[in-house]
C-alpha positions in Angstrom: 0.0 0.0 0.0 1.4 3.4 -1.0 1.6 6.0 1.7 0.0 9.3 0.8 1.5 12.6 2.0 -0.7 14.6 4.3 -1.8 18.0 3.0 -0.5 21.1 4.6 -3.0 23.2 6.6 -5.4 22.8 9.4 -5.2 19.5 11.2 -8.4 17.8 12.3 -8.4 16.3 15.8 -11.1 14.8 18.0 -12.6 16.8 20.8 -13.1 14.9 24.1 -16.8 14.8 23.4 -16.3 13.4 19.9 -13.8 10.9 21.3 -16.3 9.7 23.9 -19.1 9.3 21.3 -16.9 7.5 18.8 -15.2 5.2 21.3 -18.6 4.2 22.7 -19.6 2.7 19.4 -16.1 1.3 18.7 -16.4 -0.6 22.0 -19.9 -1.9 21.1 -18.6 -3.2 17.8 -15.4 -4.8 19.1 -13.8 -4.6 22.6 -10.3 -5.3 21.3 -10.5 -2.6 18.7 -11.7 -0.2 21.4 -8.5 -1.1 23.4 -6.5 -0.4 20.3 -8.2 3.0 19.8 -7.5 4.0 23.4 -3.9 3.0 23.0 -3.5 4.9 19.8 -5.0 8.2 21.1 -2.9 8.1 24.3 0.4 7.2 22.7 0.2 8.8 19.2 1.2 5.5 17.7 0.4 4.7 14.1 -2.0 1.7 13.6 0.9 -0.3 12.1 3.2 0.5 15.0 0.6 -0.7 17.5 -0.3 -3.8 15.6 3.4 -4.7 15.4 4.0 -4.5 19.1 5.0 -7.5 21.1 4.7 -8.0 24.8 8.5 -7.8 25.0 8.3 -4.2 23.8 6.4 -3.2 27.0 8.4 -2.3 30.1 5.9 -2.8 32.9 8.2 -1.5 35.7 8.8 1.8 33.9 5.4 1.9 32.2 6.9 2.5 28.8 6.5 1.0 25.3 9.1 0.9 22.6 8.1 1.1 18.9 10.8 -0.6 16.9 9.2 -0.6 13.4 8.2 3.0 12.6 7.5 4.9 9.4 10.9 6.7 9.6 12.8 3.6 10.7 13.8 5.2 14.1 12.7 3.4 17.2 11.2 5.4 20.0 10.1 4.8 23.6 7.2 6.6 25.2 5.8 6.5 28.7 2.3 5.1 28.9 -0.7 6.9 30.4 -2.5 4.8 33.0 -5.4 4.3 30.5 -3.0 3.0 27.8 -1.2 0.8 30.3 -4.4 -0.7 31.4 -5.8 -1.5 28.0 -2.4 -2.8 26.8 -2.2 -5.4 29.5 -6.0 -6.1 29.8 -5.8 -9.5 28.0 -2.3 -11.0 27.9 -3.6 -14.5 26.9 -3.8 -13.7 23.2 -0.2 -14.6 22.2 2.9 -12.6 21.5 1.2 -9.4 20.4 -1.1 -7.2 22.5 -3.2 -6.4 19.5 -2.5 -9.6 17.5 -6.2 -10.5 17.3 -7.0 -7.4 15.3 -7.1 -7.2 11.6 -6.2 -3.8 10.3 -8.9 -3.9 7.6 -11.6 -5.0 9.9 -10.6 -2.3 12.4 -10.9 0.3 9.6 -14.4 -1.0 8.6 -15.6 -1.0 12.2 -14.1 2.5 12.6 -16.2 3.8 9.8 -19.3 2.1 11.1 -18.7 3.6 14.6 -18.2 7.0 12.9 -21.6 6.8 11.3 -23.3 5.6 14.5 -21.6 8.5 16.5 -23.2 11.0 14.0 -19.8 11.9 12.6 -20.2 10.1 9.2 -20.1 13.4 7.2 -16.6 14.2 8.4 -14.3 12.3 6.1 -11.3 13.4 8.1 -12.3 11.1 11.0 -10.1 8.2 9.9 -8.1 6.0 12.3 -5.0 8.2 11.8 -6.9 11.1 13.5 -6.1 9.4 16.8 -2.4 10.2 16.2 -3.3 13.8 15.2 -5.4 14.1 18.4 -2.6 12.9 20.6 -0.2 15.5 19.1 -2.8 18.3 19.1 -3.6 17.7 22.8 0.1 17.9 23.7 0.4 21.2 21.8 -2.8 22.7 23.2 -1.6 21.9 26.8 1.6 23.8 26.1 4.1 20.8 25.8 7.4 21.9 24.4 7.6 21.2 20.7 10.9 19.3 21.0 9.2 17.0 23.4 6.2 16.6 21.1 8.6 15.8 18.2 10.4 13.1 20.3 7.1 11.6 21.6 5.5 11.4 18.1 8.7 10.3 16.4 8.7 13.1 13.9 12.0 13.1 12.0 11.7 16.7 11.1 10.7 19.6 13.4 8.7 21.0 10.5 6.2 18.1 10.9 5.7 19.0 14.5 5.4 22.7 13.7 2.2 22.0 11.9 0.6 21.9 15.3 1.9 25.3 16.4 -1.3 27.1 15.7 -2.8 25.1 18.5 -0.4 26.7 21.0 -0.6 30.5 20.6 0.2 30.9 24.3 3.9 30.3 23.3 3.8 33.7 21.7 2.6 35.5 24.8 6.1 35.5 26.2 7.3 37.3 23.1 4.8 40.1 23.7 5.9 40.3 27.4 9.5 40.7 26.3 8.7 43.4 23.8 6.4 45.2 26.2 9.3 45.5 28.6 12.1 46.1 26.1 14.3 49.0 26.9 17.4 49.4 24.7 19.0 51.8 27.1 19.8 48.7 29.2 21.7 47.1 26.3 24.3 49.8 26.1 
């Protein structure tokens, strides 16, 4: 399958209310796929990265997960939220992979069905990859440093992370404070 480049511009992400509605129906359709969706939104992982995880990639003591097979071929380790940790280890009797029972195409089909049931069917931007955008957007909105976001998401280039800058205008407030107080007589 050929990867398509994402268009430049506004990035669509899920509000908490949209997440709740959508996840409600994902869970009704398939509990394991709901676990995957929770994991994706809380880690920012791509679907393929999550499906490729093995239990050996999870450090339970440190509550981290390592993604070895990534889009840019650079592994990354991220801490797990309590929610992601819980769903990741919910059913460890399924073999070597936490999400090994999930078929990517069935997940996609169920996702679109849940989108319809949640009343979001007209928004064609609500694809499974929106979970990754939502994770990144939430980090930016809450004021997380962009270098940390880049590392968390595994973006190879800072310019990819900068696409989320419009969600964090509070970063510019410090610039205005500096300019408000600027006095060049102190520089001499």
